[in-house]
C-alpha positions, -999 to +999 in steps of 0.1 A: -525-359+385-522-382+415-487-395+423-483-416+454-445-410+455-451-372+455-476-376+483-453-397+505-423-374+497-443-343+508-452-361+541-416-372+546-403-337+542-430-324+565-422-348+593-385-344+588-387-307+593-410-311+623-385-335+638-356-311+631-375-282+646-382-303+677-345-311+679-331-277+672-356-252+686-373-249+720-406-267+720-424-238+737-423-201+732-408-180+760-433-151+757-469-152+767-479-141+732-459-169+717-475-194+741-509-180+732-503-185+695-491-220+702-521-228+723-543-214+695-525-238+671-532-268+692-569-258+696-573-252+658-557-286+651-580-304+676-610-285+662-601-295+627-597-332+636-630-331+654-648-314+624-633-338+599-637-369+621-609-385+601-573-379+599-553-384+567-516-375+567-511-379+530-527-353+507-545-380+487-583-380+490-597-412+504-621-432+483-649-422+507-639-386+512-665-359+516-664-321+515-662-307+551-673-271+553-680-267+591-658-260+621-626-243+611-631-255+575-658-229+572-631-203+569-598-221+561-594-251+537-563-263+555-566-257+593-543-285+602-515-269+583-524-236+599-522-253+633-487-266+625-475-231+616-491-216+647-473-242+669-439-240+654-435-204+644-432-187+678-402-206+691-384-201+658-391-164+658-380-161+694-348-182+689-339-176+652-310-201+649-299-208+613-309-245+613-343-239+629-350-210+605-340-232+575-362-261+588-391-237+594-387-223+559-386-257+543-417-267+564-436-237+551-427-243+515-436-280+519-470-272+534-477-248+506-467-273+479-487-300+497-519-279+500-517-269+463-512-305+453-541-316+476-564-289+463-558-301+427-568-336+437-598-325+456-611-303+427-611-334+405-626-356+432-653-336+449-683-318+434-686-284+450-649-280+459-644-252+434-673-233+450-660-240+485-626-225+474-644-193+464-659-189+498-630-199+520-593-191+524-565-215+518-544-212+549-547-179+567-581-166+576-591-134+557-558-133+539-549-163+518 
């Protein structure tokens, strides 16, 4: 069931946690592996935006939405959420301060709730979405 308040609340939590992470944790990883993971996150995010050709922050499907199954969407239904996790996880892992860990945990939970909510809306809206779900992973390629 679509609820605009829930959609906006999920986005508000997401951006609040990103802001808190940018304030409390380093922006860039110290290690080369961490920087590589962050770079992969930026590239996955850009690839997802290019494949979708539209950007919608709220989880509500647009009236003219269509099913995108190419680019990173071929393997992962939520590559932009994956990109956020790839960008923000390395600095938090390398500098596990309590506030940053809490903000990261809330961000992860929020993204999971948001993607489950979005998937319910997309199943109702798009023909073929259930089949697409059977052949792709939610968030992490080859795992979930």
